[in-house]
N, C-alpha and C positions, 0 to 999 in steps of 0.2 A: 867852747866845745860844741855847743848846740848849733851855732852858726856854721862852724866848719863841717859838721855832719850834714846840715841842710845843703850846703854848697856841694859837698861830695855826692850826695844823693841826686841833686839836680844835674850835675855833670854826668854821672853814670846813667841817669834816666835819658839824657840827651843821646848818649852813645847807644843805649838800648833802642831808642826810637829810630835812630838812623839805620842801625843794622836790621832791626825788625821790619821796617818799611821796605828796605831793599830786598830782603829775603822773602817777604810775603808778596810783594807786588811786581818785582822785576822778574821777567821770564828767566828760567834756569839757563837757557842757552846764552842769554846776555850776561848773566852773573858769572858764568864760566870764564868770560874774557876780562872781567874786571880785576884790578889789582887786589890781591888778598882773598879772592873768592875762587881761586882755581880748584879748591877742594870740592866745590859743587859738581865738578865734572864726574866724580865718582859717587855721587849721592843721588838718591831718588828725589824727584821734584817734591813729592809729598813730605819727605823728611826736611828738606830745605825750608819749605813753607811752614812746617810745624815749628822749626827753630825760630823762624821769623815771628810767628804768633807768640811764642814763649818770650821772646825778647820784648815784644810790645807789652805783654802782661807784666814783665819785670819792670818796665818803665812806669807803669801804673802803680805797681806794688811798692816801688821805692818812694813814691810821693803821696799818692792819694790817701792811704789809710791814716797817715799822720796829719795830713792837711785837713781832713774832715773829722778827725778824732774818732773814727770807727775802726776798731781792731788795729791799733797802731803797731802791735807786735808783728804784724805782717811785714813791716819795713825791714827789720833785721832778718826775718825768715827769708824774705826775697833776696837780701844781700848774700845770705849763705847759699841760696840756690844759684846766684850769679857766680859765686866762687867756684861751685861745682862745674858750671857751664864753662868758665874760663880754664879750668883744669883740662877739660875735654878739648877746648880750642887750642891750648898750648901743646897738647899731645899731637893733635892733628897737624898743626903747623910745623912742629918739630919733625914729624915723620915725613913731611913733604919738603924738608930742608929749607924752611922759612924762619930762621931764627929771629929776624927783626919782628915778624908778626907775633911770634911766640912771646917776645919781650913786651910788645904792646899789650898782649893779653895778660901778662904778669902784672903790668901796671893797673889794668882794670881789676884784676883779682885783688891787688893790694888795697885799692879804693873800696871795693866791696867788703873786704875783711875789716877795714877801718870802720865802715858803717855798721857792720854786724857787731863788732866789739863795742862800739860806742852806744849803740841803741839797745843792746842786751845788757850793757854794763853801766858806766858812769853817767851817761846822758839818756837813759831809757825814758820813755814817755811817761812811765809811772813814777819816776823819781821826782822829788820835789826840790 
């Protein structure tokens, strides 16, 4: 179980880094033309960059606290925050008529829910 949770956290962190870097460093006018990022056309640049920074922080929060043994409870807390972020993403893509992207977000939500469940429950870092 522990290995599966580490793998899930690593994969979700990779997704978060990828999305975070693009939203933080790619200019908004370029993002608007990228597949899956059409929603940025109706968003302020500051909002898009803020989401990017939050995704980068999520990547850190899914791995670093457990890896260094400092406040490992932040891992499942971060996973819960990711679930909330994915709910917003699913609503956004659903409203824009992008069901495939909403489905991808649902997969990320499920992975984050698995991490939250596992790290708050049976494979918490405090459990022996």
